[in-house]
C-alpha positions in Angstrom: 216.3 52.3 -48.2 213.3 54.5 -48.8 210.1 52.7 -49.7 209.6 54.0 -53.3 206.3 53.4 -55.1 205.1 53.9 -58.7 203.4 57.3 -58.8 205.6 59.0 -56.2 206.7 62.5 -56.9 210.4 62.9 -56.2 213.1 65.6 -56.1 216.4 64.8 -57.7 219.4 67.2 -57.0 220.3 67.4 -60.7 217.2 66.7 -62.7 214.6 68.3 -60.5 211.1 67.0 -59.9 209.7 63.9 -61.5 207.4 60.9 -61.2 208.4 57.3 -60.6 206.8 55.4 -63.5 208.4 52.0 -63.0 210.6 50.2 -60.4 213.0 47.6 -61.8 215.1 45.0 -60.0 214.7 43.1 -56.7 212.9 45.1 -54.0 213.6 42.4 -51.4 217.3 42.9 -51.8 217.1 46.7 -52.2 218.7 46.2 -55.6 216.5 48.4 -57.7 216.5 51.1 -60.3 213.8 53.8 -60.7 212.5 54.8 -64.1 211.6 58.4 -63.5 209.8 60.8 -65.9 211.2 64.3 -65.7 210.2 67.3 -67.7 212.9 66.5 -70.3 212.2 62.8 -70.6 212.6 59.5 -68.7 215.7 58.5 -66.8 216.7 55.2 -65.1 218.3 56.0 -61.7 219.9 53.9 -59.0 218.5 55.4 -55.7 221.5 53.9 -53.8 223.8 56.5 -55.4 221.4 59.5 -55.7 219.8 61.4 -52.9 216.2 61.2 -54.1 213.5 62.7 -51.9 209.9 61.8 -52.0 207.8 65.0 -52.0 204.3 63.7 -52.6 202.2 61.6 -54.9 201.3 62.3 -58.5 197.5 61.9 -58.3 197.0 62.2 -62.0 199.5 59.5 -62.8 198.1 57.2 -60.1 194.6 57.7 -61.4 195.8 56.9 -65.0 197.5 53.7 -63.8 194.4 52.6 -61.9 192.2 53.2 -64.9 194.7 51.4 -67.2 194.7 48.4 -64.9 190.8 48.3 -64.8 190.7 48.6 -68.6 193.2 45.8 -69.0 191.3 43.5 -66.7 188.0 44.3 -68.4 189.5 43.7 -71.9 191.0 40.4 -70.8 187.7 39.3 -69.3 185.7 40.3 -72.4 188.2 38.7 -74.6 188.1 35.4 -72.7 184.3 35.3 -72.9 184.0 36.4 -76.5 182.4 33.9 -78.9 185.0 31.8 -80.7 185.4 33.1 -84.3 183.7 36.4 -83.4 184.6 39.3 -85.7 184.0 41.9 -83.0 187.1 43.9 -82.2 186.7 44.5 -78.5 189.7 46.9 -78.2 188.3 49.0 -81.1 184.9 49.1 -79.3 186.6 50.3 -76.1 188.5 53.0 -78.0 185.2 54.2 -79.6 183.4 54.3 -76.3 186.2 56.2 -74.6 186.4 58.7 -77.5 182.7 59.3 -77.3 182.8 59.9 -73.6 185.6 62.4 -74.1 183.8 64.1 -76.9 186.4 62.9 -79.5 184.3 62.1 -82.5 185.4 60.7 -85.9 186.5 63.4 -88.3 186.4 63.1 -92.0 188.8 64.4 -94.6 187.3 66.5 -97.4 186.4 64.4 -100.4 188.7 66.4 -102.8 191.8 65.5 -100.6 191.2 61.8 -100.4 194.1 60.0 -102.1 196.0 63.2 -102.4 199.7 63.9 -101.6 201.4 66.8 -99.8 204.7 67.9 -101.4 207.4 69.7 -99.4 209.8 71.3 -101.9 213.2 72.4 -100.5 214.3 76.0 -101.3 217.7 74.8 -102.4 218.4 73.0 -105.6 219.6 69.4 -105.5 217.6 68.5 -102.4 215.0 65.9 -102.7 211.4 66.9 -102.1 209.3 65.1 -99.4 206.0 63.5 -100.2 203.4 62.9 -97.4 200.0 61.3 -98.0 197.3 63.9 -97.1 195.5 61.3 -95.1 198.6 60.8 -92.9 199.0 64.6 -92.4 195.3 65.0 -91.7 195.4 62.3 -89.0 198.2 64.2 -87.2 196.2 67.5 -87.4 193.2 65.7 -85.9 195.3 64.3 -83.1 196.5 67.8 -82.2 192.9 69.0 -82.2 191.6 66.2 -80.1 194.4 66.5 -77.5 193.7 70.2 -77.2 190.0 69.5 -76.5 191.0 66.9 -73.8 193.3 69.5 -72.3 190.5 72.0 -72.2 188.3 69.5 -70.3 191.1 68.8 -67.9 191.7 72.5 -67.2 188.0 73.2 -66.7 187.6 70.4 -64.2 190.9 70.8 -62.4 190.3 71.1 -58.6 193.4 73.2 -57.9 193.0 75.9 -60.5 190.9 79.0 -59.7 188.7 80.6 -62.2 191.3 83.2 -63.3 193.9 80.5 -63.9 191.3 78.5 -66.0 190.5 81.6 -68.1 194.1 82.4 -68.7 195.0 78.8 -69.8 191.9 78.7 -71.9 193.0 81.8 -73.8 196.3 80.1 -74.6 194.5 77.1 -76.0 192.2 79.4 -78.1 195.3 81.0 -79.6 196.5 77.6 -80.5 193.3 76.9 -82.3 193.7 80.2 -84.1 197.2 79.3 -85.3 195.7 76.1 -86.8 192.8 77.5 -88.8 194.9 77.3 -91.9 194.2 73.5 -91.9 190.4 73.9 -91.8 190.4 73.5 -95.6 191.2 69.8 -95.0 188.0 69.1 -93.0 184.9 67.8 -94.7 182.5 69.3 -92.1 182.6 72.9 -91.0 181.7 71.9 -87.5 185.1 70.2 -87.1 187.1 73.3 -87.9 189.6 75.0 -85.6 188.1 78.2 -84.2 190.2 81.1 -83.0 189.3 83.9 -80.6 188.0 86.2 -83.3 185.2 83.6 -84.2 184.2 82.7 -80.6 181.2 84.3 -79.1 
């Protein structure tokens, strides 16, 4: 049987290309199932009954797994040496440091919205309205903003994209920002606003 590894890029005759994210079962007995992430989600596949071809290595996934392992080891080491009874949240400190390095800084909700509620009123009578705490909704908006910023960084530093590709992808992201400017009213600081193409220099 083919020697599959986590991080392998594969080609499946039905589902197309994907990345092996986990190998389950007994590798010594060749009794395994592969958990593969395809574009439409993860699927568990028995390679004994599917002609799966390895086409390369997912370098991004492999790097993430390596970093994840390093972080886990460091967290375990720090946790083991932490002073008994210490109130320091080591995981929270790690998250803060990583966020700072990625340029993801804390964002505050405007004072007038704190404790507020967003109401979604159906257009048809008899249907119940939906209530969402504004803090919860705001958190989702900030997550979208931060992920777009990380995506920008990944595009700009990608070794296989030429300058034209980077510019084209950046334009799509800028349009995404423009579509989200409606939510700028929720931010406390103007510097945290979404900025579309018409406001970029």
